[in-house]
C-alpha positions as CSV (number, residue, x, y, z in Angstrom):
1,M,-186.0,-24.0,48.9
2,D,-183.3,-22.1,50.8
3,W,-184.8,-21.2,54.2
4,S,-181.8,-19.1,55.2
5,V,-182.3,-16.8,52.3
6,I,-186.0,-16.4,53.1
7,V,-185.3,-15.7,56.8
8,L,-182.6,-13.2,55.8
9,I,-184.9,-11.3,53.4
10,A,-187.7,-11.3,56.0
11,V,-185.4,-9.9,58.7
12,I,-184.2,-7.2,56.3
13,I,-187.8,-6.2,55.5
14,I,-188.7,-6.1,59.2
15,L,-185.6,-4.2,60.2
16,G,-186.3,-1.7,57.4
17,V,-189.9,-1.1,58.6
18,A,-188.7,-0.9,62.2
19,G,-186.0,1.6,61.2
20,A,-188.5,3.7,59.4
21,L,-190.9,3.8,62.4
22,I,-188.1,4.7,64.7
23,Y,-186.9,7.4,62.4
24,V,-190.4,8.8,62.2
25,G,-190.8,8.6,65.9
26,Q,-187.5,10.4,66.6
27,R,-187.9,13.0,63.8
28,M,-191.4,14.2,64.6
29,P,-192.2,17.9,64.3
30,G,-191.1,19.6,67.4
31,Q,-188.2,17.2,68.1
32,G,-185.4,18.8,66.1
33,V,-187.0,18.9,62.6
34,D,-187.4,22.3,61.0
35,T,-191.1,23.1,60.6
36,F,-192.5,25.0,57.6
37,A,-192.6,28.2,59.6
38,D,-189.0,27.8,60.7
39,R,-187.9,27.3,57.1
40,L,-189.9,30.4,56.0
41,N,-188.2,32.5,58.7
42,E,-184.8,31.1,57.7
43,F,-185.3,32.1,54.0
44,S,-186.8,35.5,55.0
45,Q,-183.8,36.3,57.2
46,S,-181.3,35.3,54.6
47,G,-182.9,37.7,52.1
48,E,-183.3,35.1,49.4
49,S,-186.2,35.3,47.0
50,V,-187.9,31.9,47.0
51,S,-191.3,30.6,46.3
52,L,-193.5,28.6,48.6
53,D,-192.9,25.5,46.5
54,Q,-189.1,25.7,47.1
55,I,-189.6,26.2,50.8
56,E,-191.9,23.2,50.9
57,L,-189.5,21.0,48.9
58,S,-186.7,22.0,51.3
59,Q,-188.6,20.2,54.1
60,P,-187.7,16.6,55.0
61,F,-189.5,13.8,53.0
62,V,-191.2,12.6,56.2
63,E,-193.0,15.9,56.7
64,R,-193.8,16.5,53.0
65,V,-195.1,13.0,52.1
66,I,-195.5,10.6,55.0
67,Y,-197.3,12.9,57.5
68,P,-199.9,14.3,55.1
69,F,-200.6,10.8,53.8
70,L,-201.0,9.3,57.3
71,R,-203.1,12.3,58.3
72,R,-205.6,12.0,55.4
73,F,-205.7,8.2,55.7
74,G,-206.3,8.5,59.5
75,E,-209.1,11.0,59.0
76,M,-210.9,8.6,56.7
77,S,-210.3,5.5,58.9
78,A,-211.3,7.4,62.1
79,K,-214.9,7.5,60.9
80,N,-215.2,3.7,61.1
81,T,-213.0,3.3,64.2
82,P,-214.8,2.7,67.6
83,Q,-214.4,5.7,70.0
84,N,-213.0,3.6,72.8
85,V,-210.1,2.4,70.5
86,L,-209.3,6.0,69.7
87,Q,-209.4,7.0,73.3
88,E,-207.1,4.1,74.3
89,T,-204.7,4.9,71.5
90,T,-204.7,8.6,72.5
91,R,-203.9,7.7,76.1
92,K,-201.0,5.4,75.0
93,L,-199.6,8.2,72.8
94,E,-199.9,10.5,75.8
95,L,-198.0,8.0,78.0
96,A,-195.3,7.6,75.4
97,G,-194.9,11.4,75.1
98,K,-196.0,11.4,71.4
99,A,-199.4,12.9,71.7
100,G,-198.3,16.4,70.6
101,F,-196.7,15.0,67.4
102,I,-199.1,12.3,66.2
103,D,-202.7,11.7,67.0
104,A,-204.6,8.4,67.3
105,P,-206.1,8.3,63.8
106,M,-202.6,8.8,62.3
107,F,-201.1,6.1,64.5
108,L,-203.9,3.6,63.6
109,A,-203.4,4.4,60.0
110,S,-199.7,3.8,60.2
111,R,-200.4,0.3,61.5
112,F,-202.4,-0.5,58.3
113,V,-199.8,1.1,56.1
114,V,-196.9,-0.8,57.6
115,A,-198.9,-4.0,57.4
116,A,-199.7,-3.4,53.8
117,V,-196.1,-2.5,52.9
118,L,-194.6,-5.5,54.7
119,G,-197.3,-7.9,53.3
120,V,-197.0,-6.8,49.7
121,G,-193.2,-6.6,50.0
122,T,-193.0,-10.2,51.3
123,F,-195.3,-11.4,48.6
124,L,-193.3,-9.7,45.9
125,V,-190.0,-11.1,47.3
126,C,-191.4,-14.6,47.5
127,T,-193.0,-14.5,44.0
128,F,-190.7,-12.5,41.7
129,S,-187.2,-13.1,43.2
130,I,-184.8,-15.9,42.8
131,L,-186.8,-17.7,45.6
132,E,-189.9,-18.1,43.3
133,Q,-192.1,-19.8,45.9
134,P,-195.5,-21.3,44.9
135,L,-198.5,-18.9,45.1
136,S,-200.0,-20.6,48.2
137,R,-196.7,-20.4,50.1
138,A,-196.1,-16.8,49.0
139,L,-199.6,-15.9,50.2
140,L,-198.8,-17.6,53.5
141,Y,-195.6,-15.6,53.9
142,S,-197.4,-12.4,53.0
143,M,-200.0,-13.1,55.7
144,V,-197.3,-13.5,58.2
145,G,-195.8,-10.2,57.0
146,L,-199.2,-8.5,57.4
147,A,-199.5,-9.7,61.0
148,I,-196.0,-8.6,61.9
149,G,-196.5,-5.2,60.2
150,F,-199.9,-4.6,61.9
151,F,-198.7,-5.5,65.5
152,F,-195.2,-4.0,65.3
153,P,-196.2,-0.3,65.7
154,Q,-198.2,-1.2,68.8
155,L,-195.2,-3.1,70.3
156,W,-193.0,-0.1,69.4
157,L,-195.5,2.3,71.2
158,D,-195.5,0.0,74.3
159,E,-191.7,0.0,74.3
160,Q,-191.7,3.8,74.1
161,I,-194.0,4.0,77.1
162,K,-191.7,1.8,79.2
163,K,-188.7,3.7,78.1
164,R,-190.3,7.0,79.1
165,Q,-191.4,5.7,82.5
166,L,-188.0,4.3,83.2
167,E,-186.4,7.7,82.3
168,V,-188.8,9.5,84.7
169,R,-188.1,6.9,87.5
170,K,-184.4,7.4,87.2
171,A,-184.6,11.2,87.2
172,M,-187.0,11.7,90.0
173,P,-184.7,11.5,93.0
174,D,-182.2,14.0,91.6
175,A,-185.1,16.3,90.5
176,L,-186.7,16.2,94.0
177,D,-183.3,17.0,95.6
178,L,-183.1,20.1,93.4
179,L,-186.7,20.9,94.2
180,T,-185.9,20.7,97.9
181,I,-182.9,22.9,97.6
182,C,-184.9,25.5,95.7
183,V,-187.8,25.5,98.1
184,E,-185.5,25.7,101.1
185,A,-183.7,28.7,99.5
186,G,-187.0,30.6,99.5
187,L,-188.5,29.9,96.1
188,G,-192.1,28.9,95.6
189,F,-193.0,25.5,94.4
190,D,-193.9,26.7,90.9
191,A,-190.6,28.5,90.6
192,A,-188.7,25.5,91.8
193,M,-190.4,23.3,89.2
194,S,-189.6,25.8,86.6
195,N,-185.9,25.7,87.6
196,V,-185.9,21.9,87.3
197,A,-187.5,22.1,83.9
198,K,-184.8,24.5,82.7
199,K,-181.8,22.6,84.2
200,W,-182.4,19.3,82.5
201,E,-183.7,18.1,79.1
202,N,-185.4,14.8,79.8
203,E,-189.0,13.4,80.1
204,L,-189.4,14.6,83.7
205,S,-188.3,18.1,82.9
206,L,-190.7,18.2,80.0
207,A,-193.5,17.0,82.2
208,F,-192.7,19.7,84.8
209,A,-192.6,22.4,82.1
210,R,-196.0,21.4,80.7
211,A,-197.5,21.4,84.2
212,I,-196.0,24.9,84.8
213,R,-197.5,26.1,81.5
214,E,-200.9,24.8,82.4
215,I,-200.7,26.6,85.8
216,Q,-199.7,29.8,84.1
217,L,-202.7,29.5,81.8
218,G,-205.0,29.4,84.8
219,K,-205.3,25.8,85.7
220,V,-205.4,25.0,89.4
221,R,-202.1,23.6,90.6
222,R,-203.5,20.4,92.0
223,D,-205.4,19.7,88.8
224,A,-202.2,20.4,86.7
225,L,-200.2,18.0,89.0
226,K,-202.9,15.3,88.7
227,S,-202.9,15.6,84.9
228,M,-199.1,15.3,84.9
229,A,-199.3,12.1,87.0
230,E,-201.9,10.7,84.7
231,R,-199.8,11.5,81.6
232,I,-196.8,9.5,83.1
233,D,-198.8,6.7,84.9
234,L,-196.0,5.9,87.3
235,A,-196.4,4.9,91.0
236,E,-193.6,7.2,92.1
237,M,-195.1,10.2,90.3
238,S,-198.6,9.5,91.7
239,S,-197.1,9.3,95.2
240,F,-195.2,12.5,94.7
241,V,-198.3,14.4,93.5
242,A,-200.4,13.0,96.3
243,A,-197.9,14.2,98.8
244,I,-197.7,17.7,97.4
245,I,-201.5,18.0,97.3
246,Q,-201.7,16.8,100.9
247,S,-199.0,19.2,102.0
248,E,-201.0,22.1,100.5
249,T,-204.2,20.9,102.1
250,L,-202.8,20.3,105.6
251,G,-200.3,23.2,105.6
252,V,-197.3,21.0,106.1
253,S,-193.8,22.3,105.3
254,M,-193.2,21.8,101.6
255,A,-189.5,21.5,102.0
256,K,-189.9,18.7,104.6
257,V,-192.3,16.8,102.3
258,L,-190.0,17.1,99.4
259,R,-187.0,15.9,101.4
260,I,-189.0,12.8,102.5
261,Q,-190.2,12.2,99.0
262,A,-186.6,12.4,97.6
263,E,-185.4,9.8,100.1
264,Q,-188.3,7.5,99.2
265,M,-187.7,7.9,95.5
266,R,-184.0,7.1,96.0
267,M,-184.9,4.0,98.0
268,R,-187.4,2.9,95.3
269,R,-184.8,3.5,92.6
270,R,-182.4,1.3,94.5
271,Q,-185.0,-1.4,95.0
272,Y,-185.8,-1.3,91.2
273,A,-182.1,-1.7,90.4
274,E,-181.8,-4.7,92.8
275,E,-184.9,-6.2,91.2
276,L,-183.3,-5.9,87.7
277,A,-180.1,-7.4,89.1
278,H,-182.1,-10.4,90.4
279,Q,-183.6,-10.9,87.0
280,A,-180.3,-11.0,85.3
281,P,-179.5,-14.7,85.9
282,V,-182.9,-15.7,84.5
283,K,-182.3,-13.6,81.4
284,M,-178.8,-15.0,81.0
285,L,-180.1,-18.6,81.0
286,L,-181.4,-18.6,77.4
287,P,-178.1,-17.3,75.7
288,M,-176.1,-19.6,78.0
289,V,-178.1,-22.6,77.0
290,G,-178.3,-21.6,73.3
291,F,-174.7,-20.5,72.7
292,I,-172.3,-21.1,75.6
293,F,-173.2,-24.7,76.6
294,P,-173.0,-26.1,73.0
295,S,-169.6,-24.6,72.6
296,I,-168.5,-26.1,75.9
297,F,-169.9,-29.5,74.9
298,I,-168.0,-29.3,71.5
299,V,-164.7,-28.5,73.2
300,L,-165.1,-31.2,75.8
301,M,-166.7,-34.0,73.7
302,T,-164.7,-33.6,70.5
303,P,-161.5,-35.2,71.8
304,A,-163.5,-38.1,73.2
305,I,-165.4,-38.6,70.0
306,L,-162.3,-38.5,67.9
307,Q,-160.6,-41.1,70.2
308,I,-163.7,-43.4,70.0
309,M,-163.7,-43.1,66.2
310,K,-160.0,-43.9,66.1
311,V,-160.4,-47.0,68.2
312,N,-163.3,-48.2,66.2
313,M,-161.5,-47.6,62.9
314,G,-158.4,-49.3,64.2
315,G,-160.4,-52.3,65.5
316,G,-162.2,-52.7,62.2
């Protein structure tokens, strides 16, 4: 049994599934992919005579096949899924910024689909390839593939949440500086947030834009800001929203509050960078022990070992 070949094939399968998930996550509708309506408008403007089947076939494979399949499978599985699991998954999708592109049933269905694909693929590779493992061992490997495929989407979602929160944390000091400048120039807080949302294209600007749309639709500003803080779930954002609400309640100058918040956010970002810098030596310990130290030992010990071998052979 060649373990290196087995490990290589398993890594290839896992990377393939991971790449598919990342592709789906990055190419969701609304994130740069042409929707059906966009394709219809494109063909109508060009003046070409096409049928609905041609327009549908011109869409990406993800939208034509994967999304409808996951949606139908998710609708069936949602009937037997506990409500608290759906609510928790919906909240995590909201924190990751994916709630508008995929719902909780579809995400839960994707976990089962990825597990099935990875498990069946591992079983087929171990049974009908040049490896040709025994049935019991092939079943064991397929169970490992099932477990990896089931938990990988959840790990991917958690990583997306951390990535979004980190992006918001990095962008907040600069955004608050711009908010302060706009408010001091005479703009209202809503107009200042709108300017920030138009100036950048990041997670924070998208959160500001959504809060502004909610306010324009009639939602109270404090409720819209609280909802924005809940959708990000970051201590800096919660502190910023609390300061804005308190400023409105007590009648404190908005520009002064924003300037203080910008200074605090910049200090927190510096502290976070220092914390990551202090963690670097611990994170570097594993690669040093695993890769650098063995190389150093080989370089240092090889001449001595060769000398000892030469003495022993000469003495014999």
